N, C-alpha and C positions, 0 to 999 in steps of 0.2 A: 523303230527308229529311222532307218533308211527311206522308208516309204515317207517320213514327213519332211526330211531333208530335200528328197526329190520333189515333193509337191510344192514345198515352198521355193526351191529354185525354179520350177516351170512357173509358177505364179509370178515371180520377179520378172522373167525374161518375157511372158507375155504382157506384163504391165509396162516394161520399157519399150517393147516393140509398138504398143498402142500410143504411149506418150510420143514416140518418134513419128508416128502416123499423123496423130494431131498436129504436131509441130510442122509437118510439112504441108498439111492443109492449111494451116494458119498462114504460112508464108505464101502459099499459092494465093489465098484470099487476100492477103495484103497487097501483093504484086497487082492483082486484078484491079482493087480500090484504087491504088495510086495511078494506075494507067486511066482509069475511068475519071478521076478527079482531074488530072491533067486536060484530057479531051474535053472534060465539060467545062472546066474553066476557061478554055480557050475558046469556047462558043460565044456568039454575041447575043445569043437566046438569054432573056431573064430568067426563065424558068431553069434552063440549063445549068447557068452558073450558080443559082441556090442549090439546085441538087449537088454540084459539084462541092459547095461549102458543107453541106449536110453530110457528105461522105467522111468529114473528119471525125465525126462521131465515132465511127468504126475504126478509123485509121489509127487512132492514137492508141486505144488498148491493144491492137495487134501489134503496133511498132513497139510497145513496151514488152509484149510477149517474146518478139524477134530478138530484141535485145538481150532478154534472160535466156534465150536459146543460144544466142552467139557467146556469150559471158558464161554458161555452162560449158559448152565445147571449148572455150579457150582456157578455161581453169582445168578441164579435163585433159587438155593436151601438155599442159605444164606438169 
C-alpha cells in the first residue's frame, strides 16, 4: 500500500514539474513572438508586415494559455 502512495505522489510531482516547464516555455515563446510582431509591423517592407500579421495565428492561443496560467496562480494564491 505504501509503495502505491509513493508512486502516485512521485508521478503527480513529476507531472506538475513538467506542466510548469511547458508553461515557462510557452511564456518565453509568447514574449518572443510579441517582440517579433512589433519589429516586423514597424518595418516598411510589405513582406515583413505580412509576416508580422501572420504571427497573430500563434500569439492568440499562447495568450489564452498565459491568461490561464495567471488565473490558476491567482486562484491558488487566494
